[in-house]
C-alpha positions as CSV (number, residue, x, y, z in Angstrom):
1,M,60.4,58.7,98.6
2,A,63.3,57.0,100.3
3,A,62.8,59.1,103.3
4,T,59.1,58.2,103.4
5,H,60.0,54.5,103.3
6,K,62.5,54.9,106.1
7,Q,60.0,56.8,108.2
8,S,57.4,54.2,107.7
9,A,59.8,51.5,108.7
10,Y,60.9,53.5,111.7
11,E,57.3,54.0,112.9
12,Y,56.4,50.3,112.3
13,I,59.3,49.1,114.4
14,K,58.8,51.7,117.1
15,E,55.1,50.7,117.3
16,K,56.1,47.1,117.8
17,L,58.3,48.2,120.7
18,I,55.5,50.3,122.2
19,R,53.0,47.4,122.0
20,G,55.5,45.0,123.5
21,A,55.6,42.9,120.3
22,L,59.4,43.2,120.6
23,S,61.0,42.6,124.0
24,A,64.4,43.4,125.5
25,G,67.0,41.1,123.9
26,D,65.0,40.3,120.8
27,R,67.0,40.3,117.5
28,L,65.7,42.6,114.8
29,S,65.9,40.9,111.4
30,P,66.0,43.4,108.6
31,A,64.8,40.7,106.1
32,A,61.8,39.7,108.2
33,L,60.8,43.3,109.0
34,A,61.1,44.2,105.3
35,R,58.7,41.4,104.4
36,E,56.3,42.5,107.2
37,I,56.3,46.1,106.0
38,G,56.4,45.4,102.3
39,T,59.6,47.3,101.5
40,S,63.3,46.7,100.8
41,H,66.0,46.1,103.3
42,I,67.6,49.6,103.0
43,P,64.9,51.7,104.7
44,V,64.6,49.0,107.4
45,R,68.3,49.2,108.1
46,E,68.2,53.0,108.1
47,A,65.3,52.8,110.6
48,I,67.2,50.4,112.8
49,S,70.2,52.8,112.7
50,Q,68.0,55.6,113.9
51,L,66.6,53.5,116.7
52,C,70.2,52.7,117.7
53,S,71.0,56.4,117.8
54,E,68.0,56.9,120.1
55,G,69.3,54.2,122.5
56,L,66.4,51.8,121.9
57,V,68.4,49.3,119.8
58,V,72.0,48.1,120.0
59,Q,74.3,46.7,117.3
60,R,76.4,43.7,118.2
61,P,79.4,42.9,116.0
62,H,78.8,39.9,113.8
63,R,75.4,39.3,115.5
64,G,73.1,42.0,114.3
65,A,70.7,44.5,116.0
66,F,69.0,43.7,119.2
67,V,66.4,45.5,121.3
68,R,68.4,47.1,124.1
69,Q,68.3,45.6,127.6
70,P,68.2,48.3,130.3
71,D,69.7,47.4,133.7
72,R,67.6,47.3,136.9
73,R,68.6,50.8,138.0
74,E,67.5,52.2,134.6
75,V,64.2,50.3,134.8
76,A,63.5,51.8,138.2
77,E,64.5,55.3,137.1
78,L,62.3,55.0,134.0
79,M,59.4,53.9,136.1
80,G,59.9,56.9,138.4
81,L,59.9,59.2,135.4
82,R,56.9,57.5,133.9
83,K,55.0,57.8,137.2
84,V,55.5,61.6,137.3
85,L,54.5,62.0,133.6
86,E,51.5,59.7,133.7
87,C,50.1,61.2,136.9
88,N,50.3,64.7,135.5
89,A,48.7,63.5,132.2
90,A,45.8,61.9,134.2
91,A,45.3,65.1,136.1
92,W,45.4,67.3,133.0
93,A,43.1,64.8,131.2
94,A,40.5,65.0,134.0
95,R,40.3,68.8,133.4
96,R,40.3,68.7,129.6
97,I,38.8,65.4,128.4
98,T,36.0,65.6,125.9
99,G,32.9,63.5,125.7
100,S,34.2,61.5,122.7
101,E,37.5,60.9,124.4
102,L,35.6,59.6,127.5
103,D,33.7,57.3,125.2
104,E,37.0,55.9,123.8
105,L,38.3,55.4,127.4
106,A,35.2,53.6,128.4
107,A,35.4,51.3,125.4
108,H,39.0,50.4,126.3
109,V,38.0,49.7,129.9
110,K,35.2,47.5,128.6
111,Q,37.7,45.6,126.5
112,M,39.9,45.0,129.5
113,R,36.9,43.7,131.5
114,V,36.1,41.3,128.7
115,L,39.7,40.1,128.5
116,R,39.8,39.7,132.2
117,G,36.9,37.3,131.9
118,R,38.5,35.4,129.0
119,I,41.8,35.0,130.9
120,R,39.9,33.7,133.9
121,E,37.9,31.3,131.8
122,A,41.0,30.1,129.9
123,E,42.9,29.5,133.1
124,A,40.0,27.6,134.7
125,R,39.8,25.3,131.6
126,G,43.6,24.9,131.2
127,R,43.7,26.6,127.8
128,R,46.2,29.1,126.4
129,L,45.7,32.5,128.0
130,P,45.1,35.4,125.6
131,L,47.7,37.6,127.3
132,D,49.0,39.0,124.0
133,Q,45.6,40.8,123.5
134,W,46.0,42.9,126.6
135,G,49.0,45.0,125.5
136,P,47.4,46.9,122.6
137,V,44.3,47.8,124.7
138,D,46.5,49.0,127.5
139,V,48.5,51.2,125.2
140,A,45.3,52.6,123.6
141,F,43.9,53.4,127.0
142,H,46.9,55.5,128.0
143,R,47.1,57.2,124.6
144,V,43.6,58.6,125.1
145,L,44.7,60.1,128.4
146,W,47.9,61.6,126.8
147,E,46.0,63.1,123.9
148,A,43.3,64.5,126.3
149,A,46.1,66.1,128.4
150,G,46.9,68.1,125.4
151,N,50.7,68.5,125.7
152,Q,52.5,67.1,122.7
153,Q,56.0,67.3,124.2
154,V,54.9,65.3,127.2
155,I,53.3,62.7,124.9
156,K,56.6,62.3,123.1
157,V,58.6,61.8,126.3
158,I,56.0,59.4,127.8
159,E,56.0,57.3,124.6
160,D,59.8,57.1,124.6
161,T,59.9,56.2,128.2
162,N,57.2,53.6,127.8
163,I,59.0,51.8,125.1
164,M,61.8,50.8,127.6
165,V,59.5,49.7,130.4
166,R,57.0,47.9,128.2
167,M,59.6,45.6,127.0
168,F,58.9,43.8,130.3
169,G,55.2,44.6,130.5
170,Y,53.8,42.0,128.2
171,R,56.1,39.0,128.6
172,T,54.5,35.7,129.2
173,D,57.4,33.9,131.0
174,Y,56.3,34.8,134.5
175,P,57.9,33.3,137.7
176,L,56.2,30.0,138.6
177,D,55.4,31.2,142.1
178,W,53.6,34.3,141.0
179,P,49.8,34.6,141.6
180,K,47.6,33.1,139.0
181,M,47.3,35.1,135.8
182,A,43.5,35.6,136.2
183,A,44.1,37.3,139.5
184,F,47.0,39.3,138.2
185,Y,45.0,40.7,135.2
186,A,42.0,41.3,137.4
187,G,44.2,43.7,139.4
188,N,45.4,45.3,136.1
189,Y,41.8,45.8,135.1
190,R,40.9,47.4,138.5
191,V,43.7,50.1,138.4
192,H,42.7,51.1,134.9
193,R,39.0,51.2,135.8
194,D,39.8,53.4,138.8
195,V,41.7,55.9,136.6
196,Y,38.8,56.0,134.2
197,L,36.3,56.6,136.9
198,A,38.3,59.5,138.3
199,V,38.8,61.1,134.9
200,R,35.1,60.7,134.1
201,Q,34.4,62.6,137.3
202,H,36.7,65.4,136.1
203,D,38.5,65.1,139.5
204,P,42.3,65.9,138.9
205,K,43.4,65.0,142.4
206,K,41.5,61.7,142.3
207,A,42.8,60.9,138.8
208,R,46.4,61.6,140.0
209,R,46.0,59.3,143.0
210,A,44.5,56.5,140.9
211,M,47.3,56.7,138.3
212,A,49.9,56.8,141.1
213,A,48.4,53.5,142.4
214,H,48.5,52.1,138.9
215,M,52.2,53.1,138.5
216,R,53.2,51.7,141.9
217,R,51.7,48.3,140.9
218,T,53.4,48.4,137.5
219,R,56.8,49.3,139.1
220,K,56.6,46.5,141.6
221,N,55.6,43.9,138.9
222,L,58.2,45.0,136.4
223,L,61.1,44.9,138.9
224,A,59.9,41.5,140.2
225,R,59.9,40.2,136.7
226,F,63.3,41.7,135.9
227,D,64.8,40.1,139.0
228,W,63.3,36.7,138.1
229,L,64.6,36.9,134.5
230,L,68.1,37.9,135.8
231,Q,68.1,34.9,138.2
232,Q,67.2,32.6,135.3
233,R,70.2,33.9,133.3
234,E,72.6,33.6,136.2
235,S,71.5,30.1,137.0
236,G,71.9,29.1,133.4
237,A,68.2,28.3,133.0
238,R,67.1,27.4,129.6
239,G,65.2,30.1,127.8
240,A,66.6,32.9,129.9
241,T,66.0,36.2,128.1
242,I,68.3,38.8,129.6
243,P,71.4,39.0,127.4
244,V,74.9,39.9,128.6
């Protein structure tokens, strides 16, 4: 039973990392997490310890556990690895994907299109942008491709790699001189749509090219955000999020 509680806590926290609900530098509160999960502190602490052993979380003396902050070189290397894995997965999925999986993929693309419209409308009206809704749809889209590719070992490696890069993927503290968010997310929608269309055509080469374009865009944006956050920290800007 104790092992089951620990595994549940581990999967809960890891899912939050994958979805971007926890970002690099965020503190993990065992008490808060235990309340969210509905369990005691012990399995949560054991789950955090396991995440520490996997390199996703770090323990700081007298301060607690924090989501690990990769350095710029590591982010770039992880994106290089992710590009290889995601492009292969897209190509494999184009060969193997079933009708029901294509329906799932189409549904996620439709959700992205709807969110693109909501973000554009909110920006035009000066309202809060629903950016936090994008992450779960994005993750779900890619998971359909990974499952369709049919290689469980690759799925595990991709998920572990994605945890690190997605810590930056859904932040809302963008550089002030970046393009408007409506245009930014319109671009995000287009690269996902292009991957879907290639997979739907069962064209492995086209799917690989479309995913490569998606990964190039992601790498560029992640590194730009990393550099901006680092500048904020070095300049002593209030709210900087990259820890020492």
